[in-house]
C-alpha positions as CSV (number, residue, x, y, z in Angstrom):
1,M,-79.8,45.4,4.3
2,A,-79.6,42.1,5.8
3,A,-77.2,39.3,4.5
4,T,-78.8,36.0,3.5
5,G,-77.6,32.6,2.6
6,E,-74.1,32.4,1.0
7,E,-73.4,36.1,1.9
8,A,-74.1,35.4,5.6
9,A,-72.0,32.0,5.6
10,A,-69.0,34.2,3.9
11,M,-69.6,36.9,6.9
12,D,-69.7,34.2,9.5
13,S,-66.3,32.6,8.3
14,I,-64.8,36.1,8.1
15,C,-66.0,36.8,11.7
16,K,-64.6,33.6,12.9
17,A,-61.0,33.9,11.4
18,P,-58.4,33.8,13.9
19,A,-57.0,36.9,15.2
20,P,-53.2,37.7,15.7
21,P,-51.9,36.8,19.0
22,T,-51.8,39.7,21.3
23,D,-49.2,38.1,23.7
24,L,-46.7,35.5,22.6
25,N,-45.9,32.9,25.1
26,L,-42.3,31.7,24.6
27,T,-42.1,29.2,27.3
28,A,-40.9,25.6,26.8
29,E,-44.6,24.3,27.2
30,P,-46.9,24.7,24.4
31,E,-50.4,26.2,25.0
32,P,-53.4,23.4,24.9
33,E,-55.2,23.8,21.9
34,P,-58.9,24.9,22.4
35,E,-61.7,22.5,21.8
36,P,-63.3,22.9,18.7
37,E,-66.7,24.7,18.8
38,P,-69.6,22.3,17.7
39,R,-70.7,23.2,14.1
40,R,-73.9,25.0,13.6
41,D,-75.9,24.7,10.4
42,A,-75.9,28.1,8.3
43,A,-79.6,28.9,8.9
44,T,-79.0,28.9,12.8
45,T,-75.8,30.8,12.6
46,D,-77.8,33.4,10.3
47,A,-80.4,33.9,12.6
48,T,-78.2,34.1,15.8
49,E,-75.8,36.5,14.0
50,T,-78.8,38.7,12.8
51,Q,-80.2,39.0,16.3
52,K,-76.6,40.0,17.8
53,A,-76.3,42.7,15.1
54,K,-79.8,44.0,15.7
55,R,-79.3,44.0,19.6
56,P,-78.2,47.4,20.7
57,S,-75.1,47.8,23.1
58,S,-75.4,48.7,26.8
59,N,-74.6,52.4,26.1
60,N,-76.8,53.8,23.6
61,E,-74.9,56.7,22.3
62,G,-76.6,57.5,19.0
63,G,-77.7,54.0,18.2
64,V,-74.0,52.7,17.4
65,E,-73.9,49.0,17.7
66,T,-70.7,47.4,18.6
67,A,-69.5,44.0,17.8
68,E,-67.4,41.7,20.0
69,E,-64.1,40.2,18.1
70,A,-63.7,36.4,19.1
71,T,-60.1,35.9,19.6
72,E,-58.4,32.5,19.8
73,P,-55.4,31.7,21.6
74,A,-52.3,31.4,19.1
75,E,-51.6,27.9,17.8
76,P,-48.5,26.1,19.2
77,D,-47.1,26.0,15.9
78,I,-46.5,29.9,15.7
79,N,-45.2,29.8,19.2
80,E,-42.7,27.0,18.2
81,L,-41.9,28.8,15.0
82,C,-41.1,31.8,16.7
83,R,-39.0,30.3,19.3
84,D,-37.1,28.5,16.2
85,M,-36.7,31.7,14.6
86,F,-35.4,33.4,17.6
87,D,-33.1,30.6,18.3
88,K,-31.9,30.5,14.7
89,M,-31.4,34.5,14.8
90,A,-29.6,34.0,17.9
91,V,-27.2,31.5,16.3
92,F,-26.8,33.5,13.3
93,L,-25.7,36.6,15.3
94,Q,-23.7,34.8,17.7
95,G,-21.7,33.6,14.6
96,E,-21.6,37.0,13.1
97,L,-20.2,38.4,16.2
98,T,-17.7,35.5,16.5
99,A,-16.4,36.0,13.1
100,T,-16.1,39.8,13.8
101,C,-14.2,39.2,17.0
102,E,-11.9,36.5,15.3
103,D,-11.1,39.3,12.5
104,Y,-10.1,41.9,15.2
105,K,-7.8,39.1,16.8
106,L,-6.2,38.4,13.5
107,L,-5.8,42.2,12.8
108,E,-4.3,42.6,16.3
109,N,-1.8,39.6,15.4
110,M,-1.0,41.2,12.4
111,N,-0.2,44.7,13.8
112,K,1.9,43.1,16.6
113,L,4.0,41.0,13.9
114,T,4.4,44.3,11.7
115,S,5.4,46.2,14.9
116,L,8.2,43.5,15.6
117,K,9.3,43.5,11.9
118,Y,9.7,47.4,12.2
119,M,11.4,46.8,15.3
120,E,14.0,44.2,13.6
121,M,14.6,46.9,10.7
122,K,15.0,49.7,13.0
123,D,17.8,47.7,14.7
124,I,19.3,46.6,11.3
125,S,19.3,50.3,10.1
126,I,20.9,51.5,13.4
127,N,23.8,48.7,12.7
128,I,24.4,49.7,9.4
129,S,24.3,53.4,10.5
130,R,26.9,52.6,13.0
131,N,29.2,50.6,10.8
132,L,29.1,53.3,8.1
133,Q,30.3,55.9,10.8
134,D,33.1,53.2,11.6
135,L,34.0,53.0,8.1
136,N,34.0,56.7,7.5
137,Q,36.1,57.3,10.7
138,K,38.7,54.6,9.4
139,Y,39.0,56.2,6.0
140,A,39.4,59.4,7.5
141,G,42.3,58.0,9.5
142,L,43.8,56.3,6.4
143,Q,43.4,59.8,4.2
144,P,46.9,60.7,5.1
145,Y,48.6,57.7,4.2
146,L,46.6,57.7,0.7
147,D,47.9,61.5,0.1
148,Q,51.3,59.8,0.6
149,I,50.8,57.0,-1.7
150,N,49.4,59.6,-4.2
151,Q,52.7,61.7,-3.7
152,I,54.8,58.7,-4.3
153,E,53.0,57.7,-7.4
154,E,53.7,61.1,-9.1
155,Q,57.3,61.2,-7.9
156,V,57.8,57.7,-9.6
157,T,56.1,59.0,-12.6
158,A,58.4,61.9,-12.8
159,L,61.5,59.8,-12.0
160,E,60.3,57.2,-14.8
161,Q,60.0,60.1,-17.2
162,A,63.5,61.5,-16.2
163,A,64.9,58.0,-16.6
164,Y,63.5,57.7,-20.2
165,K,64.8,61.0,-21.1
166,L,68.3,59.9,-19.6
167,D,68.1,56.5,-21.6
168,T,67.4,58.6,-24.7
169,Y,70.2,61.1,-24.0
170,S,72.7,58.1,-23.2
171,K,71.7,56.6,-26.5
172,K,72.4,59.8,-28.4
173,L,75.7,60.0,-26.8
174,E,76.7,56.6,-27.5
175,A,75.8,57.2,-31.3
176,K,78.1,60.2,-31.3
177,F,80.9,58.3,-29.7
178,K,80.9,55.8,-32.1
179,K,80.6,58.3,-34.8
180,L,83.6,60.0,-33.4
181,E,85.4,56.7,-32.8
182,K,85.3,55.8,-36.6
183,R,86.9,59.0,-37.7
């Protein structure tokens, strides 16, 4: 069934839709724009298209007809947009990589500072340990003197008790002497 009128015009516009570019040219120079084809009226286009469609191809295999697809070069806008997109993507990725690199440098610096702090704390703990050992040795050296002081204190306490007993006894003797003297 052959297309007529509006259907043919719609089919013609579908056939002339630009095909996606097969090769992107990302050079700095934009491609020249193709010259617009002269407009043909729908009746002329219909007749020409119908004749092309009815024309058999050069290889007659089972009466299969082939159609050629019209390709137009890509518009410079697309090339420019692609180039712009790639440039912006490169800037974005560069920024991401730079941020990651800076994060790793910061982490490395933090690790170095932490290592230095631990080294300082190690030195401080070694000094404290050394001082504690010195104090323990000095205490061990003073221990005999401390034992003597404890013995002297015990003796003083015993002597004091004896002095109190002697005082109490002397008071009793004095009281007896006074009593005997009065008689």
